[in-house]
C-alpha positions as CSV (number, residue, x, y, z in Angstrom):
1,X,-8.0,-96.8,-71.0
2,X,-4.9,-96.6,-73.1
3,X,-1.7,-94.7,-72.2
4,X,0.7,-93.8,-74.8
5,X,4.2,-92.8,-73.8
6,X,8.0,-92.9,-74.8
7,X,7.9,-90.0,-77.1
8,X,10.7,-87.2,-77.3
9,X,13.1,-85.6,-79.4
10,X,15.3,-88.0,-81.5
11,X,18.2,-87.2,-84.0
12,X,17.8,-88.2,-87.5
13,X,18.6,-91.8,-88.0
14,X,18.0,-92.7,-84.4
15,X,15.6,-95.4,-82.8
16,X,12.5,-95.1,-80.2
17,X,10.6,-97.3,-78.4
18,X,7.0,-96.1,-77.6
19,X,4.7,-98.0,-75.1
20,X,1.0,-98.4,-74.7
21,X,-0.3,-99.4,-71.5
22,X,-3.8,-101.0,-71.5
23,X,-6.3,-101.1,-68.6
24,X,-9.8,-101.7,-68.1
25,X,-10.5,-104.4,-70.4
26,X,-9.5,-107.9,-71.4
27,X,-6.4,-107.5,-73.3
28,X,-6.4,-110.7,-75.0
29,X,-9.8,-110.0,-76.6
30,X,-8.6,-106.7,-78.5
31,X,-6.0,-105.7,-81.1
32,X,-4.0,-102.8,-80.4
33,X,-3.1,-100.3,-83.1
34,X,-0.5,-97.6,-83.5
35,X,-1.2,-94.6,-85.6
36,X,0.4,-91.3,-86.1
37,X,-0.5,-87.8,-87.4
38,X,1.6,-84.9,-88.3
39,X,0.7,-81.4,-88.4
40,X,-1.7,-80.7,-91.5
41,X,-2.0,-84.3,-92.2
42,X,-4.5,-87.0,-91.8
43,X,-4.1,-89.9,-89.2
44,X,-1.9,-92.8,-90.6
45,X,-2.1,-96.4,-89.6
46,X,1.4,-97.8,-88.8
47,X,0.8,-101.4,-87.3
48,X,-1.2,-103.3,-85.0
49,X,-1.0,-106.4,-82.9
50,X,-3.4,-108.9,-81.5
51,X,-1.0,-110.1,-78.8
52,X,-2.5,-113.2,-77.7
53,X,-2.2,-114.7,-81.2
54,X,1.0,-112.9,-82.1
55,X,-1.0,-111.7,-85.1
56,X,0.6,-108.3,-86.3
57,X,-0.1,-106.0,-89.6
58,X,2.0,-103.5,-90.8
59,X,1.5,-100.6,-93.1
60,X,3.7,-100.6,-96.4
61,X,4.8,-97.1,-95.6
62,X,6.8,-98.2,-92.6
63,X,7.4,-101.8,-93.0
64,X,10.9,-102.6,-92.2
65,X,11.6,-99.6,-90.2
66,X,9.0,-100.7,-87.3
67,X,8.6,-103.6,-85.0
68,X,5.4,-104.1,-82.8
69,X,5.3,-106.5,-80.1
70,X,3.4,-107.0,-76.8
71,X,3.6,-108.1,-73.3
72,X,0.4,-109.8,-72.2
73,X,1.6,-110.1,-68.5
74,X,1.9,-106.3,-68.8
75,X,-0.9,-105.4,-70.9
76,X,1.4,-103.4,-72.9
77,X,2.1,-103.0,-76.5
78,X,5.2,-101.5,-78.0
79,X,6.3,-100.0,-81.1
80,X,10.1,-99.8,-81.9
81,X,11.0,-97.5,-84.7
82,X,14.4,-97.3,-86.5
83,X,16.0,-95.1,-89.0
84,X,13.9,-92.3,-88.0
85,X,13.5,-89.2,-90.5
86,X,12.1,-85.8,-89.9
87,X,9.0,-86.7,-91.8
88,X,8.4,-89.4,-88.9
89,X,7.7,-86.4,-86.8
90,X,4.1,-86.7,-85.5
91,X,1.8,-87.2,-82.6
92,X,1.7,-91.1,-82.2
93,X,-1.5,-92.8,-80.8
94,X,-2.4,-96.1,-79.8
95,X,-5.9,-97.6,-80.2
96,X,-7.9,-100.6,-79.3
97,X,-10.7,-102.4,-81.0
98,X,-12.5,-105.6,-80.2
99,X,-10.6,-108.4,-82.3
100,X,-12.6,-110.4,-84.7
101,X,-10.8,-112.9,-86.6
102,X,-12.5,-112.6,-89.9
103,X,-11.1,-109.2,-90.3
104,X,-7.6,-108.9,-91.7
105,X,-5.3,-105.9,-92.2
106,X,-7.3,-103.9,-94.6
107,X,-9.8,-103.6,-91.7
108,X,-7.4,-103.2,-88.9
109,X,-5.1,-100.7,-90.5
110,X,-8.0,-98.2,-90.7
111,X,-8.3,-95.7,-87.7
112,X,-12.1,-95.4,-88.1
113,X,-12.5,-99.1,-86.8
114,X,-10.9,-98.5,-83.4
115,X,-13.3,-97.0,-81.0
116,X,-10.9,-96.4,-78.1
117,X,-7.7,-94.0,-78.1
118,X,-5.1,-93.1,-75.8
119,X,-3.9,-89.4,-75.6
120,X,-0.6,-89.8,-77.9
121,X,2.8,-88.9,-77.5
122,X,4.8,-86.6,-79.4
123,X,7.8,-87.7,-81.6
124,X,10.0,-85.1,-82.9
125,X,12.8,-86.0,-85.2
126,X,15.6,-83.5,-85.9
127,X,17.6,-83.2,-89.1
């Protein structure tokens, strides 16, 4: 089970930290990804992390504005977003996939490769 939280209303240029709490599976065996979907748009990959290996991947579209990190003790992955813009308004989802080291960013930044999804948290950025 994945529980995303931390969304809300934030002003242009502001920051936000989203959390994804995982339960029911061995956290160290999985990679956790963050995705978002804006109204009328396709789901977009943002970043993912294999927490026990400290392996992270970032989408080019958001690199430099977001940071992903995890807490193995809390089975939680966080996504910090800075310099938020109205176009960042979307529902943000976290998802999990069994981690296989022979796959890289091209695989893990594809939403179709994640079988387990949380319910999403809405982020609204006002102008």
